[in-house]
DRENDO-1510 file (C-alpha; in Angstrom, 1 decimal, always signed):
<recs>
REC; n; res; u; v; w
REC; 1; MET; +37.2; +149.4; +169.6 .
REC; 2; ALA; +35.4; +152.5; +168.3 .
REC; 3; SER; +34.7; +150.6; +165.1 .
REC; 4; ASP; +32.5; +148.1; +166.9 .
REC; 5; GLY; +30.6; +150.7; +168.9 .
REC; 6; LYS; +32.8; +150.7; +172.0 .
REC; 7; ARG; +34.1; +154.0; +173.4 .
REC; 8; LEU; +37.8; +154.6; +174.0 .
REC; 9; LYS; +37.9; +155.5; +177.7 .
REC; 10; GLY; +40.3; +155.7; +180.7 .
REC; 11; LEU; +44.1; +156.2; +180.6 .
REC; 12; ILE; +46.2; +155.8; +177.5 .
REC; 13; ALA; +49.9; +156.0; +177.9 .
REC; 14; ALA; +51.8; +157.9; +175.3 .
REC; 15; THR; +54.8; +155.7; +175.0 .
REC; 16; PHE; +58.5; +156.7; +174.8 .
REC; 17; THR; +60.6; +155.2; +172.1 .
REC; 18; PRO; +63.4; +153.0; +173.4 .
REC; 19; MET; +66.9; +153.9; +172.0 .
REC; 20; THR; +70.3; +152.4; +172.2 .
REC; 21; LEU; +73.2; +154.6; +173.4 .
REC; 22; ASN; +73.8; +155.3; +169.7 .
REC; 23; CYS; +70.3; +156.6; +169.4 .
REC; 24; GLU; +69.1; +153.7; +167.3 .
REC; 25; VAL; +65.6; +152.4; +167.9 .
REC; 26; ASN; +65.8; +149.5; +170.4 .
REC; 27; LEU; +63.0; +147.1; +169.7 .
REC; 28; SER; +64.3; +144.5; +172.1 .
REC; 29; ILE; +62.8; +145.9; +175.3 .
REC; 30; ILE; +59.3; +146.7; +174.1 .
REC; 31; GLN; +57.9; +143.4; +175.4 .
REC; 32; GLN; +59.3; +144.3; +178.9 .
REC; 33; TYR; +57.8; +147.8; +178.5 .
REC; 34; VAL; +54.4; +146.5; +177.7 .
REC; 35; ASP; +54.5; +144.1; +180.6 .
REC; 36; TYR; +55.5; +146.9; +183.0 .
REC; 37; LEU; +52.6; +149.1; +181.8 .
REC; 38; VAL; +50.1; +146.3; +182.3 .
REC; 39; GLN; +51.3; +144.9; +185.5 .
REC; 40; LYS; +52.6; +147.9; +187.4 .
REC; 41; GLN; +50.6; +150.8; +186.1 .
REC; 42; LYS; +47.4; +149.0; +185.1 .
REC; 43; ILE; +47.5; +150.6; +181.6 .
REC; 44; ARG; +45.7; +148.7; +178.8 .
REC; 45; ASN; +45.8; +151.3; +176.1 .
REC; 46; ILE; +48.8; +153.0; +174.4 .
REC; 47; PHE; +49.5; +155.8; +171.9 .
REC; 48; VAL; +52.7; +155.1; +170.0 .
REC; 49; ASN; +55.0; +157.2; +167.8 .
REC; 50; GLY; +53.5; +160.5; +169.0 .
REC; 51; THR; +55.2; +163.5; +170.6 .
REC; 52; THR; +56.4; +161.5; +173.6 .
REC; 53; GLY; +57.7; +158.8; +171.3 .
REC; 54; GLU; +59.6; +161.4; +169.2 .
REC; 55; GLY; +57.7; +160.2; +166.2 .
REC; 56; THR; +58.5; +163.1; +163.9 .
REC; 57; SER; +62.3; +162.5; +164.6 .
REC; 58; LEU; +62.0; +158.9; +163.4 .
REC; 59; SER; +62.2; +157.6; +159.8 .
REC; 60; VAL; +59.1; +156.0; +158.2 .
REC; 61; THR; +60.9; +152.6; +158.3 .
REC; 62; GLU; +61.6; +153.0; +162.1 .
REC; 63; ARG; +58.0; +154.0; +162.8 .
REC; 64; LYS; +56.7; +151.0; +160.9 .
REC; 65; LYS; +59.0; +148.6; +162.9 .
REC; 66; LEU; +57.9; +150.2; +166.1 .
REC; 67; ALA; +54.2; +150.0; +165.3 .
REC; 68; GLU; +54.6; +146.3; +164.4 .
REC; 69; GLU; +56.5; +145.6; +167.6 .
REC; 70; TRP; +54.0; +147.5; +169.9 .
REC; 71; VAL; +51.1; +145.7; +168.3 .
REC; 72; ARG; +52.8; +142.3; +168.5 .
REC; 73; HIS; +53.6; +142.5; +172.2 .
REC; 74; ALA; +50.4; +144.2; +173.2 .
REC; 75; ARG; +48.2; +141.5; +171.6 .
REC; 76; GLY; +46.3; +139.7; +174.3 .
REC; 77; LYS; +47.6; +142.0; +177.0 .
REC; 78; MET; +46.2; +145.4; +176.0 .
REC; 79; ASP; +42.9; +146.6; +174.6 .
REC; 80; ASN; +44.1; +149.2; +172.1 .
REC; 81; VAL; +47.2; +150.3; +170.3 .
REC; 82; ILE; +46.7; +153.7; +168.7 .
REC; 83; VAL; +49.4; +154.5; +166.1 .
REC; 84; HIS; +50.2; +158.1; +165.4 .
REC; 85; VAL; +51.0; +158.5; +161.7 .
REC; 86; GLY; +51.4; +162.3; +161.2 .
REC; 87; CYS; +54.3; +163.5; +159.1 .
REC; 88; LEU; +55.1; +166.7; +157.1 .
REC; 89; SER; +54.5; +164.7; +153.9 .
REC; 90; LEU; +50.9; +163.6; +153.1 .
REC; 91; GLU; +52.2; +160.6; +151.1 .
REC; 92; GLU; +54.3; +159.4; +154.0 .
REC; 93; THR; +51.4; +159.9; +156.4 .
REC; 94; LYS; +49.1; +157.8; +154.2 .
REC; 95; ASP; +51.8; +155.2; +153.9 .
REC; 96; LEU; +52.1; +154.9; +157.7 .
REC; 97; ALA; +48.3; +154.9; +158.0 .
REC; 98; ALA; +47.9; +152.0; +155.6 .
REC; 99; HIS; +50.8; +150.1; +157.4 .
REC; 100; ALA; +49.1; +150.6; +160.8 .
REC; 101; ALA; +46.0; +148.9; +159.4 .
REC; 102; SER; +48.0; +146.0; +157.9 .
REC; 103; CYS; +49.9; +145.3; +161.1 .
REC; 104; GLY; +46.9; +145.1; +163.3 .
REC; 105; ALA; +46.7; +148.5; +165.1 .
REC; 106; ASN; +43.3; +149.4; +166.6 .
REC; 107; ALA; +43.2; +153.0; +165.5 .
REC; 108; ILE; +45.3; +155.8; +164.0 .
REC; 109; ALA; +45.8; +159.4; +164.8 .
REC; 110; ALA; +47.4; +162.3; +163.0 .
REC; 111; VAL; +48.5; +165.9; +163.7 .
REC; 112; SER; +48.3; +168.7; +161.2 .
REC; 113; PRO; +51.4; +169.4; +159.1 .
REC; 114; SER; +53.3; +172.1; +160.9 .
REC; 115; PHE; +55.8; +173.5; +158.4 .
REC; 116; ILE; +53.7; +174.2; +155.3 .
REC; 117; LYS; +50.4; +174.6; +157.3 .
REC; 118; PRO; +46.8; +174.3; +156.1 .
REC; 119; SER; +45.4; +177.8; +155.5 .
REC; 120; SER; +41.9; +177.1; +156.8 .
REC; 121; PRO; +39.9; +174.6; +158.8 .
REC; 122; ASP; +38.5; +173.2; +155.5 .
REC; 123; ALA; +42.0; +172.7; +154.2 .
REC; 124; LEU; +43.0; +170.8; +157.3 .
REC; 125; VAL; +39.9; +168.6; +157.1 .
REC; 126; LEU; +40.7; +167.8; +153.4 .
REC; 127; TYR; +44.2; +166.8; +154.5 .
REC; 128; LEU; +42.9; +164.6; +157.3 .
REC; 129; LYS; +40.3; +163.1; +155.0 .
REC; 130; GLU; +43.1; +161.9; +152.7 .
REC; 131; VAL; +45.0; +160.4; +155.7 .
REC; 132; ALA; +42.0; +158.5; +157.0 .
REC; 133; SER; +41.2; +157.2; +153.6 .
REC; 134; ALA; +44.4; +155.3; +153.5 .
REC; 135; ALA; +43.1; +153.1; +156.4 .
REC; 136; PRO; +39.3; +153.3; +156.1 .
REC; 137; SER; +38.8; +150.3; +158.4 .
REC; 138; LEU; +40.5; +151.9; +161.4 .
REC; 139; PRO; +39.0; +154.6; +163.7 .
REC; 140; PHE; +40.7; +157.9; +163.1 .
REC; 141; TYR; +41.6; +160.5; +165.7 .
REC; 142; TYR; +42.7; +164.1; +165.1 .
REC; 143; TYR; +45.6; +165.0; +167.3 .
REC; 144; HIS; +45.3; +168.6; +168.4 .
REC; 145; ILE; +48.6; +170.0; +169.9 .
REC; 146; PRO; +48.8; +173.7; +168.9 .
REC; 147; CYS; +51.8; +174.5; +171.1 .
REC; 148; LEU; +53.9; +172.4; +168.6 .
REC; 149; THR; +52.0; +172.6; +165.3 .
REC; 150; GLY; +50.9; +176.2; +165.5 .
REC; 151; ILE; +47.5; +175.2; +164.3 .
REC; 152; THR; +44.9; +177.0; +166.5 .
REC; 153; PHE; +41.6; +176.3; +164.7 .
REC; 154; ARG; +38.9; +175.6; +167.2 .
REC; 155; VAL; +38.5; +171.9; +167.5 .
REC; 156; SER; +34.8; +172.2; +168.2 .
REC; 157; ASP; +34.5; +173.7; +164.8 .
REC; 158; LEU; +36.7; +171.1; +163.2 .
REC; 159; ILE; +34.7; +168.2; +164.5 .
REC; 160; GLY; +31.6; +169.4; +162.7 .
REC; 161; ARG; +33.5; +169.3; +159.5 .
REC; 162; MET; +35.3; +166.0; +160.1 .
REC; 163; LYS; +32.0; +164.2; +161.0 .
REC; 164; VAL; +30.7; +165.1; +157.5 .
REC; 165; HIS; +33.8; +164.4; +155.5 .
REC; 166; ILE; +35.7; +161.6; +157.3 .
REC; 167; PRO; +33.6; +158.4; +157.8 .
REC; 168; SER; +36.1; +156.8; +160.1 .
REC; 169; PHE; +36.5; +159.8; +162.4 .
REC; 170; ARG; +36.0; +158.8; +166.0 .
REC; 171; GLY; +37.4; +161.6; +168.1 .
REC; 172; VAL; +40.2; +163.9; +169.2 .
REC; 173; LYS; +43.3; +163.8; +171.3 .
REC; 174; PHE; +43.1; +167.3; +172.7 .
REC; 175; SER; +46.5; +168.4; +174.0 .
REC; 176; ASP; +45.8; +172.0; +174.8 .
REC; 177; THR; +44.9; +174.0; +177.9 .
REC; 178; ASN; +41.8; +175.6; +176.3 .
REC; 179; LEU; +39.1; +173.9; +178.4 .
REC; 180; LEU; +36.4; +176.1; +176.8 .
REC; 181; ASP; +37.0; +174.6; +173.4 .
REC; 182; PHE; +37.4; +171.1; +174.9 .
REC; 183; SER; +34.1; +171.4; +176.9 .
REC; 184; MET; +32.3; +172.4; +173.7 .
REC; 185; CYS; +33.7; +169.4; +171.9 .
REC; 186; VAL; +32.4; +167.1; +174.6 .
REC; 187; HIS; +29.0; +168.6; +174.8 .
REC; 188; GLU; +28.3; +169.3; +171.2 .
REC; 189; TYR; +29.6; +166.0; +169.9 .
REC; 190; ARG; +28.7; +163.4; +172.4 .
REC; 191; GLU; +29.1; +160.5; +170.0 .
REC; 192; TYR; +32.8; +161.1; +169.6 .
REC; 193; ASP; +35.7; +160.3; +172.0 .
REC; 194; CYS; +37.2; +163.4; +173.5 .
REC; 195; LEU; +40.6; +162.4; +175.0 .
REC; 196; TYR; +42.5; +165.0; +177.0 .
REC; 197; GLY; +46.2; +165.3; +176.7 .
REC; 198; VAL; +47.5; +167.7; +179.4 .
REC; 199; ASP; +48.2; +165.5; +182.3 .
REC; 200; GLU; +48.4; +168.3; +185.0 .
REC; 201; GLN; +44.9; +169.5; +184.1 .
REC; 202; LEU; +43.1; +166.1; +183.8 .
REC; 203; LEU; +40.8; +166.7; +186.7 .
REC; 204; GLY; +39.5; +169.9; +185.0 .
REC; 205; ALA; +38.9; +168.0; +181.8 .
REC; 206; LEU; +37.1; +165.2; +183.7 .
REC; 207; ALA; +34.8; +167.9; +185.1 .
REC; 208; CYS; +34.1; +169.0; +181.5 .
REC; 209; GLY; +33.2; +165.4; +180.6 .
REC; 210; ALA; +36.4; +164.0; +179.2 .
REC; 211; HIS; +36.0; +160.4; +178.1 .
REC; 212; GLY; +39.7; +159.5; +178.6 .
REC; 213; ALA; +43.2; +160.8; +178.7 .
REC; 214; VAL; +46.4; +160.4; +176.7 .
REC; 215; GLY; +49.7; +161.4; +178.4 .
REC; 216; SER; +53.3; +160.7; +179.0 .
REC; 217; THR; +53.1; +160.6; +182.8 .
REC; 218; TYR; +50.7; +157.6; +182.7 .
REC; 219; ASN; +53.8; +155.5; +181.8 .
REC; 220; TYR; +55.0; +155.8; +185.5 .
REC; 221; LEU; +52.1; +157.5; +187.3 .
REC; 222; GLY; +49.3; +155.4; +185.7 .
REC; 223; ALA; +48.4; +153.7; +189.0 .
REC; 224; THR; +48.2; +157.0; +190.8 .
REC; 225; ALA; +46.1; +158.6; +188.0 .
REC; 226; HIS; +43.7; +155.6; +188.1 .
REC; 227; LYS; +43.1; +156.4; +191.7 .
REC; 228; MET; +42.2; +160.0; +190.8 .
REC; 229; LEU; +39.7; +158.8; +188.1 .
REC; 230; ALA; +38.2; +156.4; +190.6 .
REC; 231; ALA; +37.8; +159.1; +193.2 .
REC; 232; PHE; +36.2; +161.4; +190.7 .
REC; 233; GLU; +33.8; +158.7; +189.5 .
REC; 234; GLU; +32.8; +158.0; +193.1 .
REC; 235; GLY; +32.1; +161.6; +193.7 .
REC; 236; ASP; +35.0; +162.1; +196.1 .
REC; 237; LEU; +36.1; +165.4; +194.6 .
REC; 238; GLU; +38.3; +166.3; +197.6 .
REC; 239; GLN; +40.4; +163.1; +197.2 .
REC; 240; ALA; +40.6; +163.6; +193.4 .
REC; 241; ARG; +41.9; +167.1; +193.9 .
REC; 242; LYS; +44.5; +165.9; +196.3 .
REC; 243; ILE; +45.8; +163.4; +193.8 .
REC; 244; GLN; +45.8; +165.8; +191.0 .
REC; 245; TYR; +47.7; +168.4; +193.1 .
REC; 246; ARG; +50.4; +165.8; +193.9 .
REC; 247; ILE; +50.8; +165.1; +190.2 .
REC; 248; GLN; +50.9; +168.9; +189.5 .
REC; 249; GLU; +53.6; +169.3; +192.2 .
REC; 250; LEU; +55.8; +166.7; +190.5 .
REC; 251; ILE; +55.4; +168.2; +187.1 .
REC; 252; SER; +56.0; +171.7; +188.4 .
REC; 253; PHE; +59.2; +170.4; +190.1 .
REC; 254; VAL; +60.4; +169.0; +186.8 .
REC; 255; PHE; +59.6; +172.2; +184.9 .
REC; 256; ALA; +61.3; +174.3; +187.5 .
REC; 257; MET; +64.5; +172.3; +186.9 .
REC; 258; GLY; +64.3; +173.3; +183.3 .
REC; 259; TRP; +63.5; +169.8; +182.1 .
REC; 260; GLY; +61.3; +168.7; +179.3 .
REC; 261; LEU; +60.5; +165.6; +177.2 .
REC; 262; ALA; +64.1; +164.3; +177.2 .
REC; 263; GLU; +64.2; +164.3; +181.0 .
REC; 264; PHE; +60.7; +162.8; +181.4 .
REC; 265; LYS; +62.1; +159.9; +179.4 .
REC; 266; ASN; +64.9; +159.6; +182.0 .
REC; 267; ILE; +62.4; +159.6; +184.8 .
REC; 268; MET; +60.5; +156.7; +183.1 .
REC; 269; SER; +63.8; +154.8; +182.8 .
REC; 270; ASP; +64.5; +155.4; +186.5 .
REC; 271; VAL; +61.1; +154.6; +187.9 .
REC; 272; SER; +60.5; +151.5; +185.7 .
REC; 273; LYS; +64.1; +150.2; +185.7 .
REC; 274; ILE; +63.8; +149.8; +182.0 .
REC; 275; ASP; +66.7; +151.6; +180.2 .
REC; 276; LEU; +64.9; +153.6; +177.5 .
REC; 277; GLY; +68.2; +155.2; +176.4 .
REC; 278; PRO; +68.7; +158.8; +175.3 .
REC; 279; PRO; +66.5; +161.0; +173.3 .
REC; 280; ARG; +67.3; +161.7; +169.6 .
REC; 281; LEU; +68.5; +165.0; +168.4 .
REC; 282; PRO; +67.4; +167.8; +168.4 .
REC; 283; LEU; +66.4; +166.8; +171.9 .
REC; 284; VAL; +69.3; +166.8; +174.4 .
REC; 285; SER; +69.0; +165.5; +178.0 .
REC; 286; THR; +70.3; +167.7; +180.8 .
REC; 287; PHE; +69.9; +164.9; +183.3 .
REC; 288; LYS; +72.9; +164.7; +185.7 .
REC; 289; ALA; +74.1; +162.0; +188.0 .
REC; 290; ASP; +72.3; +163.4; +191.0 .
REC; 291; HIS; +69.0; +164.1; +189.3 .
REC; 292; PRO; +67.5; +160.6; +189.6 .
REC; 293; GLY; +68.0; +160.8; +193.4 .
REC; 294; LYS; +66.3; +164.2; +193.5 .
REC; 295; ILE; +63.3; +162.9; +191.5 .
REC; 296; ARG; +62.9; +159.8; +193.6 .
REC; 297; GLU; +63.1; +161.9; +196.8 .
REC; 298; GLU; +60.4; +164.3; +195.4 .
REC; 299; MET; +58.2; +161.4; +194.2 .
REC; 300; LYS; +58.5; +159.7; +197.6 .
REC; 301; ARG; +57.6; +163.0; +199.4 .
REC; 302; LEU; +54.5; +163.2; +197.2 .
REC; 303; ASP; +53.6; +159.5; +197.8 .
REC; 304; LEU; +53.9; +158.8; +194.1 .
REC; 305; ILE; +56.2; +155.8; +194.4 .
</recs>
């Protein structure tokens, strides 16, 4: 991947973590999940144990087992498995990074600690340097998601520091609506992968030069998003806008219902016919018996299924 000079491009699905009804990690359906992504959504890259995967709500042991299972079943079917290793504890984060390297992951990513926070960009880079040093053979990506971490340092400023101090640094998962900062990342640091993480604004990020995208909706809207990327690359901006707007309409519909990550997991279960189970506390699903029908009706109206 990035370690052999190849760029990480295109769509990357941020995977949900399958759970049993008792909210225990359900490893048994990951093979089915991988096959669905490859065959139905044409997804060949995944980002596991991140926000969508409820990574910070899982134990270190659970995250290791999940990483092993995703890597095992993706082998020969997918191009890249990126394992998110961020925790509140530096030692646990380094442990997960080393484990990702040992089990055959293609890259690692980490968010900033979000309870005891780094006091400056330099402090954050020192922290990330320690994380990356635990898996020096793997490409390292900084996961920027300020709405959850509260870390608002400009990423375009951070990259300049990371390129100096982190030899394995390869890019950023940029999950923020600040397209000014994102555009500066792309144009000032062309050698790094700038992956956009706000699905409903992907077209804007493509216009800024995004190399790829990481998102939860690509689990079940991957085939549609691929069409938008193709239209953009062919210069058919009108068609790309139409597709982006349909995706935006669906996401707006979901948000208007008061739904969030827990309900997006339910949508994936319904669309894929793979029972991913409930979310883990503190997330609580508000999905009701008639909600799947409402979602299917809206997705059909928007020609998304």
